[in-house]
C-alpha positions in Angstrom: 23.1 -55.7 13.6 25.4 -54.8 16.5 23.3 -52.8 18.9 26.4 -50.7 19.9 26.7 -49.3 16.4 25.4 -45.8 15.9 22.7 -45.1 13.3 22.4 -42.1 11.0 18.8 -40.4 10.5 18.7 -42.2 7.2 19.3 -45.7 8.6 15.5 -46.8 7.9 15.9 -45.4 4.4 18.9 -47.7 3.7 17.0 -50.7 4.9 14.1 -49.9 2.7 16.4 -49.8 -0.3 17.8 -53.3 0.8 21.4 -51.9 1.2 24.0 -54.1 2.5 25.0 -52.7 5.9 28.5 -52.9 7.4 30.1 -51.5 10.6 32.2 -48.3 9.9 33.8 -46.0 12.4 31.3 -47.1 14.9 28.3 -46.6 12.6 26.0 -49.0 10.8 26.5 -47.7 7.2 25.5 -48.9 3.7 28.4 -50.3 1.8 26.3 -50.9 -1.4 22.7 -50.8 -2.7 22.8 -52.4 -6.2 26.5 -52.7 -6.7 29.9 -50.9 -6.1 30.7 -50.6 -9.9 27.2 -49.5 -10.9 27.1 -46.9 -8.1 30.7 -45.7 -9.0 29.8 -45.2 -12.7 26.6 -43.4 -11.8 28.6 -40.8 -9.9 31.3 -40.6 -12.6 28.8 -40.2 -15.4 25.4 -38.8 -14.0 24.8 -38.3 -10.3 24.9 -40.3 -7.2 24.2 -39.5 -3.5 25.7 -40.7 -0.2 24.6 -40.5 3.4 27.4 -38.8 5.1 25.3 -37.9 8.2 27.8 -39.9 10.3 30.3 -37.0 9.9 30.7 -34.6 12.9 29.8 -30.9 13.0 31.3 -28.4 15.4 30.4 -24.8 15.7 32.7 -22.0 16.7 31.0 -18.6 17.4 32.5 -15.4 18.9 35.0 -12.6 18.5 38.0 -15.0 19.0 36.7 -17.8 16.8 39.1 -17.0 14.0 42.1 -16.5 16.1 41.5 -19.8 17.9 41.0 -21.8 14.6 44.2 -20.1 13.2 46.1 -21.4 16.2 45.0 -25.1 16.0 45.1 -25.7 12.2 47.9 -25.3 9.6 45.9 -23.8 6.6 45.2 -20.1 6.6 41.7 -19.7 8.1 41.9 -15.9 7.7 41.6 -16.3 3.9 38.0 -17.6 4.5 35.2 -15.0 3.8 31.6 -15.7 4.7 30.3 -18.2 2.3 33.5 -20.0 1.7 34.9 -23.3 2.8 38.5 -24.7 3.2 40.2 -28.1 3.5 42.2 -28.1 6.7 43.7 -30.4 9.3 44.0 -30.8 13.1 47.8 -31.5 13.9 48.7 -33.8 16.7 51.8 -33.2 18.9 53.3 -36.4 17.5 54.2 -35.1 14.0 50.9 -36.2 12.3 47.3 -35.4 12.4 44.4 -35.9 14.9 42.1 -35.6 11.9 41.8 -33.9 8.5 38.7 -31.6 8.4 36.7 -29.0 6.5 36.0 -25.4 7.8 33.0 -23.4 6.6 32.7 -19.7 7.2 29.1 -19.0 7.9 29.5 -15.4 8.7 31.9 -13.1 10.4 33.0 -14.8 13.7 31.1 -18.0 12.9 32.5 -21.2 11.6 31.4 -24.8 11.1 34.0 -27.6 11.2 33.2 -30.9 9.8 35.2 -33.9 11.1 35.6 -37.6 10.4 32.9 -39.9 11.9 35.2 -42.1 13.9 37.1 -39.0 15.2 34.2 -37.0 16.6 34.8 -37.7 20.4 38.6 -37.5 20.1 38.5 -34.3 18.0 36.0 -32.6 20.4 38.2 -33.5 23.4 41.3 -32.2 21.8 39.7 -28.9 20.8 38.2 -28.5 24.2 41.6 -29.0 25.9 43.0 -26.1 23.8 40.0 -23.8 24.1 40.7 -20.2 25.0 39.4 -16.7 24.2 35.9 -15.2 23.7 34.0 -17.9 21.8 31.4 -20.6 22.1 32.4 -24.1 21.0 29.6 -26.8 20.5 29.2 -30.2 19.1 26.2 -30.3 16.8 26.8 -33.6 15.2 23.5 -35.1 16.3 21.5 -32.2 14.9 22.6 -32.6 11.4 21.7 -34.9 8.4 24.2 -34.7 5.6 23.7 -35.9 2.1 26.5 -35.7 -0.6 25.0 -35.3 -4.2 28.0 -35.8 -6.5 28.5 -36.0 -10.2 28.6 -34.2 -13.4 24.8 -33.8 -13.6 24.4 -32.8 -9.9 23.9 -29.0 -10.9 21.6 -29.7 -13.7 19.5 -32.1 -11.6 19.1 -29.8 -8.5 18.8 -26.4 -10.3 15.1 -26.7 -11.0 14.4 -27.5 -7.4 16.3 -24.7 -5.7 15.8 -21.0 -5.2 19.5 -20.1 -5.9 21.5 -20.0 -9.2 23.9 -22.8 -8.7 26.0 -21.8 -11.7 27.2 -18.7 -9.7 28.4 -20.9 -6.8 32.1 -21.8 -7.2 33.9 -24.7 -5.7 34.1 -24.5 -1.9 31.1 -22.1 -1.7 28.8 -22.5 1.2 25.2 -20.9 1.2 21.7 -21.3 2.5 18.8 -22.1 0.2 15.4 -23.8 -0.2 15.9 -27.1 -1.9 12.9 -29.3 -2.6 10.9 -27.2 -0.1 13.4 -27.6 2.6 15.7 -24.9 4.4 19.2 -26.3 3.9 22.8 -25.3 3.9 24.7 -26.4 0.8 28.5 -26.6 0.2 30.0 -27.2 -3.3 32.4 -29.7 -1.9 32.7 -33.5 -2.0 35.0 -36.5 -1.7 34.6 -38.0 -5.1 36.7 -36.0 -7.5 33.4 -35.0 -9.2 31.3 -31.7 -9.0 28.6 -31.7 -6.6 27.1 -30.4 -3.4 26.9 -31.4 0.2 23.4 -30.8 1.7 23.1 -30.0 5.4 19.6 -30.4 6.7 18.0 -30.9 10.1 18.4 -34.5 11.2 14.7 -35.1 11.4 14.0 -33.9 7.9 16.9 -35.9 6.3 14.7 -38.9 5.4 12.1 -36.7 3.5 14.7 -34.9 1.4 16.5 -38.2 0.7 13.2 -39.6 -0.8 12.7 -36.4 -2.9 16.2 -36.7 -4.2 15.7 -40.4 -5.1 12.6 -39.3 -7.1 14.9 -37.0 -9.2 16.6 -40.2 -10.5 19.8 -39.8 -8.4 21.5 -43.1 -7.8 22.1 -44.0 -4.0 25.6 -44.9 -3.4 27.4 -46.7 -0.5 30.8 -46.7 1.2 32.2 -49.1 -1.4 31.7 -46.6 -4.3 32.8 -43.7 -2.1 36.1 -45.5 -1.4 36.8 -46.3 -5.2 35.8 -42.8 -6.1 38.0 -41.1 -3.6 40.9 -43.4 -4.3 40.8 -42.6 -8.0 40.8 -38.9 -7.1 43.8 -39.4 -4.9 42.0 -38.3 -1.7 43.5 -39.5 1.6 41.4 -41.3 4.2 42.1 -40.7 7.9 43.4 -44.0 9.4 44.8 -45.0 6.1 47.0 -42.2 4.6 46.9 -40.0 7.7 47.3 -40.8 11.4 48.6 -39.2 14.6 52.3 -39.8 13.7 52.5 -39.6 9.8 53.5 -36.2 8.6 51.2 -34.8 6.0 54.3 -33.2 4.4 55.2 -36.6 3.0 52.0 -36.5 1.0 50.6 -34.4 -2.0 48.6 -32.4 0.6 51.7 -30.5 2.0 50.2 -27.3 0.4 47.8 -27.2 3.4 50.7 -26.5 5.7 51.1 -22.7 5.6 54.0 -20.6 7.1 52.3 -19.6 10.5 52.3 -20.7 14.1 49.9 -23.5 15.1 49.5 -26.3 17.5 51.8 -29.2 16.7 53.9 -27.3 14.3 57.3 -28.2 15.5 56.6 -31.8 15.6 54.9 -31.8 12.2 57.5 -29.8 10.3 60.5 -31.1 12.3 60.9 -34.5 11.2 62.7 -35.8 8.1 60.5 -36.9 5.2 62.0 -40.4 4.7 58.9 -41.9 3.1 56.7 -40.4 0.4 53.0 -41.2 -0.3 52.8 -42.3 -4.0 50.3 -43.7 -6.3 50.8 -47.3 -7.6 49.3 -49.1 -10.6 49.5 -52.9 -11.0 48.6 -55.1 -14.0 46.2 -57.7 -12.7 45.9 -58.2 -8.9 44.6 -55.5 -6.5 47.0 -54.4 -3.7 45.3 -54.0 -0.4 46.0 -52.0 2.8 49.0 -53.5 4.7 50.7 -55.2 1.7 54.5 -54.8 1.6 56.0 -52.7 -1.1 59.5 -54.1 -2.2 62.5 -53.1 -4.1 65.1 -55.8 -5.0 63.4 -58.1 -2.6 63.6 -55.7 0.4 60.5 -54.1 2.0 60.6 -50.4 1.4 57.1 -49.4 2.0 53.5 -50.3 2.8 50.2 -50.0 0.9 47.7 -47.7 2.7 44.7 -48.2 0.3 44.0 -50.2 -2.7 41.2 -51.3 -5.1 40.4 -52.3 -8.6 39.6 -48.9 -10.3 36.2 -49.1 -12.1 37.2 -46.1 -14.3 40.7 -47.1 -15.3 39.9 -50.8 -15.2 43.1 -51.8 -13.4 44.4 -52.0 -9.8 45.5 -48.8 -8.1 46.8 -48.1 -4.7 48.4 -45.5 -2.5 51.5 -46.4 -0.5 54.2 -44.9 1.8 57.5 -45.7 0.1 61.1 -44.8 1.2 62.2 -41.9 -0.8 65.5 -43.7 -1.6 63.7 -46.5 -3.3 61.4 -44.4 -5.6 63.8 -44.7 -8.6 63.9 -48.4 -8.4 61.7 -51.2 -9.8 59.0 -51.7 -7.2 56.7 -54.8 -6.6 53.9 -55.3 -4.1 53.7 -58.7 -2.3 50.2 -60.0 -2.9 49.4 -63.2 -1.2 53.0 -64.3 -1.1 53.8 -63.4 -4.7 55.6 -60.1 -5.8 53.4 -58.3 -8.6 55.2 -55.5 -10.6 54.1 -51.9 -9.6 54.4 -48.7 -11.4 54.7 -45.3 -9.4 52.3 -42.7 -10.9 51.4 -39.1 -10.0 48.4 -38.6 -7.9 45.4 -38.3 -8.6 45.0 -41.3 -10.7 42.0 -39.6 -12.4 42.0 -35.9 -12.9 39.1 -33.8 -13.9 
């Protein structure tokens, strides 16, 4: 492997399972273990688990933590009570996003922010440059292991091994518990479109709890299944559907942008929405990132993500398309040939 790639605390666990490893956002990560479709189906029908320890964790603590977070994000952080989590964003000053994030309210005046792996250093520098008020801000990314247990059977499988009634924990709950003998923080969150929990644990304990979760019959799943699952669920991926200059108002995530003051608001809300992020389905051939979308032979958009959906058994894609062309017959240029594409509402698969 490339010695410059970072490794999660579970790296040796992946090698022991003979996972196929690939570079991802500067990390050496498992793309699959037994196969993408098998891992995908396990998550949709039973339960799978992902190593997401490459994600970053920042802590904000102090009397001004809430006001500061309110000023750098577009969602309303004041709505968060202790034990609740919220999807949010870090706007740039170029009309787009520096990152999309999750914020967890641990207790009054204390918040944990989870950021995308490839953006940890960029996000930290951005927040540091805006820092003001009476609060402590720290990067705890190296201290955490993070395992996402996802699927319709996740609660049923974990319940006998935890000292908390999981049935009482709603979506976006965050709480401390003892799981399989380990002190952990759990959040009822995920990136698959299925129910499940993200397990925060001390980095050095991650391999032990990973082994115990395997013993419960939970299928290990890699980046390949994570991508097909999130695409079916219509979840954007930073660097594909979001970047520094694309306004999230052109996506189905415009609901995150609340009517309040925040860094980057003028640039983000001030640009006309000439393109819209849409879902596309094709008949046979998968559309991949960067493929042109056409109407009457003219390029009117670009595919941002695409795959062959294991659940729907047909090609699906997300693409930015000119608003003016959305009522026309669209095609996607796949290897020099135009394939008919149908615009559909996101998500492709709803639960």
